[in-house]
ROTORMAR-521778 format. One record per residue: residue in three letters; x, y, z of N, C-alpha, C, O, CB in turn. Coordinates in nm, 4 decimals. Glycine has a CB too. Layout:
code;neast;nnorth;nup;caeast;canorth;caup;ceast;cnorth;cup;oeast;onorth;oup;cbeast;cbnorth;cbup
ALA;X;Y;Z;X;Y;Z;X;Y;Z;X;Y;Z;X;Y;Z
...
//
This chain:
code;neast;nnorth;nup;caeast;canorth;caup;ceast;cnorth;cup;oeast;onorth;oup;cbeast;cbnorth;cbup
MET;0.9702;1.0803;0.1437;1.1006;1.1330;0.1756;1.1459;1.2340;0.0700;1.2225;1.3255;0.1003;1.2015;1.0196;0.1880
ALA;1.0992;1.2178;-0.0520;1.1398;1.3103;-0.1579;1.0850;1.4500;-0.1341;1.1416;1.5470;-0.1845;1.0934;1.2591;-0.2936
ARG;0.9765;1.4630;-0.0588;0.9168;1.5941;-0.0362;0.9933;1.6770;0.0657;0.9620;1.7946;0.0842;0.7745;1.5783;0.0088
ILE;1.0922;1.6195;0.1319;1.1694;1.6929;0.2314;1.2353;1.8154;0.1687;1.2432;1.9204;0.2325;1.2755;1.6020;0.2949
ILE;1.2823;1.8038;0.0459;1.3539;1.9148;-0.0171;1.2596;2.0185;-0.0777;1.3046;2.1263;-0.1165;1.4467;1.8619;-0.1245
LEU;1.1300;1.9888;-0.0866;1.0339;2.0839;-0.1421;0.9844;2.1793;-0.0343;0.9835;2.1447;0.0838;0.9155;2.0100;-0.2058
PRO;0.9432;2.2998;-0.0744;0.8822;2.3903;0.0239;0.7564;2.3268;0.0839;0.6915;2.2444;0.0194;0.8476;2.5268;-0.0416
LEU;0.7222;2.3651;0.2067;0.6106;2.3029;0.2763;0.4772;2.3237;0.2064;0.3893;2.2381;0.2163;0.6023;2.3560;0.4154
GLY;0.4599;2.4340;0.1364;0.3331;2.4616;0.0693;0.3215;2.3982;-0.0681;0.2188;2.4143;-0.1341;0.3142;2.6086;0.0568
GLN;0.4225;2.3276;-0.1125;0.4240;2.2682;-0.2465;0.3333;2.1461;-0.2526;0.3397;2.0599;-0.1650;0.5670;2.2297;-0.2869
TYR;0.2492;2.1379;-0.3548;0.1598;2.0237;-0.3731;0.2240;1.9265;-0.4709;0.2765;1.9673;-0.5745;0.0197;2.0692;-0.4240
THR;0.2197;1.7993;-0.4382;0.2766;1.6961;-0.5236;0.1649;1.6047;-0.5712;0.0800;1.5634;-0.4921;0.3862;1.6154;-0.4490
GLN;0.1646;1.5732;-0.7000;0.0657;1.4841;-0.7572;0.1377;1.3842;-0.8475;0.2297;1.4208;-0.9207;-0.0430;1.5635;-0.8358
PHE;0.0950;1.2576;-0.8420;0.1528;1.1586;-0.9317;0.0473;1.0544;-0.9660;-0.0534;1.0405;-0.8967;0.2772;1.0920;-0.8681
TYR;0.0721;0.9824;-1.0729;-0.0150;0.8741;-1.1176;0.0618;0.7437;-1.1069;0.1806;0.7371;-1.1384;-0.0654;0.8977;-1.2635
TRP;-0.0077;0.6403;-1.0621;0.0560;0.5121;-1.0400;-0.0233;0.4076;-1.1161;-0.1435;0.3928;-1.0943;0.0648;0.4779;-0.8882
THR;0.0424;0.3353;-1.2046;-0.0218;0.2229;-1.2730;0.0456;0.0955;-1.2223;0.1673;0.0906;-1.2042;-0.0106;0.2357;-1.4310
VAL;-0.0362;-0.0070;-1.2000;0.0171;-0.1284;-1.1402;-0.0732;-0.2458;-1.1766;-0.1939;-0.2290;-1.1944;0.0295;-0.1136;-0.9862
ASN;-0.0151;-0.3631;-1.1875;-0.0990;-0.4812;-1.2053;-0.1262;-0.5421;-1.0668;-0.0626;-0.5032;-0.9689;-0.0303;-0.5858;-1.3014
VAL;-0.2188;-0.6360;-1.0584;-0.2621;-0.6892;-0.9292;-0.1485;-0.7632;-0.8580;-0.1345;-0.7518;-0.7362;-0.3816;-0.7829;-0.9481
ARG;-0.0692;-0.8370;-0.9309;0.0409;-0.9102;-0.8676;0.1396;-0.8136;-0.8035;0.1822;-0.8350;-0.6900;0.1130;-0.9992;-0.9704
SER;0.1761;-0.7085;-0.8744;0.2680;-0.6093;-0.8186;0.2052;-0.5344;-0.7012;0.2736;-0.5012;-0.6044;0.3106;-0.5102;-0.9267
LEU;0.0766;-0.5084;-0.7103;0.0055;-0.4428;-0.6011;0.0088;-0.5290;-0.4747;0.0339;-0.4787;-0.3652;-0.1399;-0.4133;-0.6419
MET;-0.0165;-0.6577;-0.4906;-0.0116;-0.7477;-0.3751;0.1293;-0.7547;-0.3172;0.1452;-0.7602;-0.1952;-0.0593;-0.8881;-0.4144
ASN;0.2307;-0.7545;-0.4014;0.3686;-0.7558;-0.3532;0.3991;-0.6278;-0.2753;0.4614;-0.6334;-0.1693;0.4670;-0.7717;-0.4710
PHE;0.3556;-0.5124;-0.3269;0.3756;-0.3852;-0.2577;0.3093;-0.3873;-0.1200;0.3714;-0.3509;-0.0202;0.3198;-0.2690;-0.3417
ILE;0.1838;-0.4299;-0.1150;0.1120;-0.4337;0.0128;0.1773;-0.5322;0.1090;0.1879;-0.5047;0.2285;-0.0353;-0.4714;-0.0093
ASN;0.2205;-0.6459;0.0577;0.2852;-0.7467;0.1417;0.4122;-0.6925;0.2064;0.4390;-0.7194;0.3235;0.3178;-0.8712;0.0593
LEU;0.4898;-0.6165;0.1306;0.6149;-0.5632;0.1832;0.5944;-0.4409;0.2719;0.6623;-0.4258;0.3735;0.7069;-0.5281;0.0697
ARG;0.5023;-0.3546;0.2345;0.4909;-0.2245;0.3010;0.3862;-0.2175;0.4117;0.3958;-0.1307;0.4984;0.4599;-0.1212;0.1999
ALA;0.2871;-0.3054;0.4116;0.1883;-0.3080;0.5204;0.2370;-0.4056;0.6265;0.1708;-0.5045;0.6581;0.0454;-0.3487;0.4678
ASP;0.3530;-0.3757;0.6798;0.4187;-0.4605;0.7775;0.4814;-0.3709;0.8841;0.5227;-0.2590;0.8539;0.5259;-0.5521;0.7101
SER;0.4887;-0.4173;1.0048;0.5403;-0.3344;1.1140;0.6888;-0.3013;1.0984;0.7387;-0.2125;1.1675;0.5180;-0.4045;1.2463
HIS;0.7598;-0.3696;1.0103;0.9014;-0.3414;0.9887;0.9245;-0.2309;0.8869;1.0372;-0.1836;0.8722;0.9721;-0.4663;0.9442
ALA;0.8213;-0.1893;0.8170;0.8347;-0.0831;0.7172;0.8272;0.0535;0.7850;0.7808;0.0661;0.8983;0.7249;-0.0957;0.6085
GLN;0.8741;0.1553;0.7128;0.8676;0.2921;0.7630;0.7215;0.3325;0.7831;0.6355;0.2948;0.7035;0.9387;0.3900;0.6658
TRP;0.6927;0.4091;0.8890;0.5555;0.4428;0.9270;0.4789;0.5088;0.8126;0.3632;0.4737;0.7893;0.5560;0.5347;1.0482
GLU;0.5391;0.6024;0.7411;0.4701;0.6735;0.6337;0.4265;0.5778;0.5232;0.3145;0.5886;0.4733;0.5601;0.7827;0.5759
ILE;0.5129;0.4846;0.4845;0.4781;0.3906;0.3782;0.3775;0.2880;0.4287;0.2990;0.2354;0.3498;0.6040;0.3201;0.3247
GLN;0.3781;0.2580;0.5593;0.2753;0.1704;0.6167;0.1378;0.2334;0.5979;0.0434;0.1662;0.5563;0.3028;0.1438;0.7675
GLN;0.1268;0.3614;0.6284;-0.0012;0.4309;0.6163;-0.0479;0.4344;0.4712;-0.1665;0.4172;0.4431;0.0098;0.5734;0.6715
TYR;0.0450;0.4565;0.3801;0.0127;0.4566;0.2373;-0.0330;0.3174;0.1931;-0.1310;0.3057;0.1195;0.1350;0.5021;0.1539
ALA;0.0352;0.2134;0.2361;-0.0001;0.0763;0.1985;-0.1360;0.0365;0.2540;-0.2115;-0.0338;0.1868;0.1063;-0.0211;0.2475
ILE;-0.1685;0.0796;0.3748;-0.2994;0.0495;0.4329;-0.4096;0.1178;0.3525;-0.5143;0.0583;0.3269;-0.3052;0.0942;0.5811
ALA;-0.3862;0.2424;0.3127;-0.4855;0.3135;0.2307;-0.5029;0.2459;0.0949;-0.6153;0.2322;0.0467;-0.4439;0.4607;0.2111
ILE;-0.3935;0.2037;0.0334;-0.4005;0.1332;-0.0954;-0.4722;-0.0006;-0.0780;-0.5485;-0.0414;-0.1655;-0.2580;0.1110;-0.1540
ALA;-0.4487;-0.0688;0.0333;-0.5151;-0.1970;0.0598;-0.6665;-0.1789;0.0705;-0.7419;-0.2652;0.0255;-0.4602;-0.2603;0.1891
GLN;-0.7115;-0.0692;0.1290;-0.8550;-0.0425;0.1383;-0.9168;-0.0229;0.0002;-1.0271;-0.0712;-0.0257;-0.8806;0.0810;0.2251
ILE;-0.8472;0.0469;-0.0880;-0.8948;0.0646;-0.2259;-0.8977;-0.0695;-0.2966;-0.9941;-0.1011;-0.3664;-0.8051;0.1644;-0.3035
PHE;-0.7927;-0.1486;-0.2791;-0.7849;-0.2822;-0.3379;-0.9013;-0.3692;-0.2897;-0.9616;-0.4423;-0.3683;-0.6502;-0.3488;-0.3027
LYS;-0.9322;-0.3606;-0.1603;-1.0425;-0.4383;-0.1023;-1.1769;-0.3979;-0.1623;-1.2620;-0.4837;-0.1859;-1.0459;-0.4202;0.0500
GLU;-1.1972;-0.2687;-0.1871;-1.3223;-0.2202;-0.2459;-1.3369;-0.2603;-0.3927;-1.4460;-0.2964;-0.4368;-1.3303;-0.0689;-0.2334
LYS;-1.2280;-0.2541;-0.4674;-1.2327;-0.2788;-0.6124;-1.2286;-0.4271;-0.6485;-1.2914;-0.4684;-0.7460;-1.1174;-0.2081;-0.6799
CYS;-1.1561;-0.5070;-0.5719;-1.1392;-0.6495;-0.6028;-1.1575;-0.7323;-0.4756;-1.0601;-0.7876;-0.4245;-0.9991;-0.6764;-0.6657
PRO;-1.2790;-0.7422;-0.4238;-1.2976;-0.8073;-0.2928;-1.2567;-0.9542;-0.2892;-1.1975;-0.9981;-0.1905;-1.4411;-0.7965;-0.2518
TRP;-1.2859;-1.0309;-0.3927;-1.2493;-1.1738;-0.3921;-1.0981;-1.1914;-0.3953;-1.0426;-1.2733;-0.3220;-1.3129;-1.2466;-0.5120
THR;-1.0334;-1.1154;-0.4793;-0.8877;-1.1238;-0.4887;-0.8231;-1.0799;-0.3583;-0.7253;-1.1399;-0.3136;-0.8359;-1.0381;-0.6049
TYR;-0.8777;-0.9749;-0.2971;-0.8250;-0.9268;-0.1701;-0.8379;-1.0331;-0.0607;-0.7443;-1.0547;0.0162;-0.8975;-0.7989;-0.1279
GLU;-0.9529;-1.0989;-0.0539;-0.9721;-1.2033;0.0464;-0.8729;-1.3172;0.0276;-0.8154;-1.3666;0.1246;-1.1146;-1.2569;0.0404
ALA;-0.8527;-1.3590;-0.0974;-0.7562;-1.4654;-0.1250;-0.6144;-1.4196;-0.0916;-0.5345;-1.4966;-0.0383;-0.7646;-1.5091;-0.2724
PHE;-0.5844;-1.2959;-0.1227;-0.4531;-1.2394;-0.0910;-0.4278;-1.2442;0.0593;-0.3215;-1.2895;0.1018;-0.4425;-1.0943;-0.1424
ILE;-0.5221;-1.1991;0.1400;-0.5059;-1.1972;0.2855;-0.4935;-1.3391;0.3410;-0.4130;-1.3646;0.4306;-0.6244;-1.1246;0.3518
GLU;-0.5729;-1.4303;0.2877;-0.5735;-1.5664;0.3406;-0.4495;-1.6475;0.3021;-0.3974;-1.7234;0.3837;-0.6965;-1.6380;0.2929
TYR;-0.4017;-1.6316;0.1769;-0.2977;-1.7216;0.1276;-0.1607;-1.6578;0.1042;-0.0608;-1.7295;0.0996;-0.3432;-1.7820;0.0016
TYR;-0.1529;-1.5259;0.0894;-0.0252;-1.4660;0.0472;0.0303;-1.3645;0.1464;0.1520;-1.3563;0.1635;-0.0423;-1.3994;-0.0867
TYR;-0.0535;-1.2889;0.2105;-0.0090;-1.1792;0.2965;0.0643;-1.2329;0.4186;0.0140;-1.3199;0.4897;-0.1282;-1.0929;0.3400
LYS;0.1848;-1.1791;0.4420;0.2671;-1.2234;0.5538;0.2894;-1.1125;0.6564;0.3573;-1.1342;0.7568;0.4004;-1.2739;0.5029
GLY;0.2329;-0.9938;0.6322;0.2505;-0.8819;0.7237;0.1617;-0.8958;0.8470;0.0944;-0.9969;0.8672;0.2206;-0.7507;0.6525
ASP;0.1644;-0.7901;0.9289;0.0890;-0.7964;1.0530;-0.0007;-0.6750;1.0768;-0.0509;-0.6574;1.1879;0.1834;-0.8113;1.1672
LEU;-0.0221;-0.5910;0.9757;-0.1039;-0.4723;0.9949;-0.2453;-0.4854;0.9408;-0.3346;-0.4137;0.9859;-0.0381;-0.3562;0.9309
LEU;-0.2677;-0.5736;0.8471;-0.4012;-0.5920;0.7896;-0.4658;-0.7154;0.8508;-0.3980;-0.8128;0.8836;-0.3942;-0.6050;0.6347
SER;-0.5963;-0.7100;0.8655;-0.6632;-0.8276;0.9220;-0.7518;-0.8936;0.8202;-0.8161;-0.9942;0.8501;-0.7448;-0.7899;1.0443
//
């Protein structure tokens, strides 16, 4: 939403540091059908990276903590 005020050709870059607990909380809140569509897409992409980097933690997260409905 912040990019609305920028010109269309403007490139935006940022760095995000996060611990696993906060990452799981972000995915739990944003990879849900009640979240805004753009943030859902971002959360799904982040979840795929999380799944590749930490497969055991991701499996436990999906089985025991995730309450959304977009990830399987």
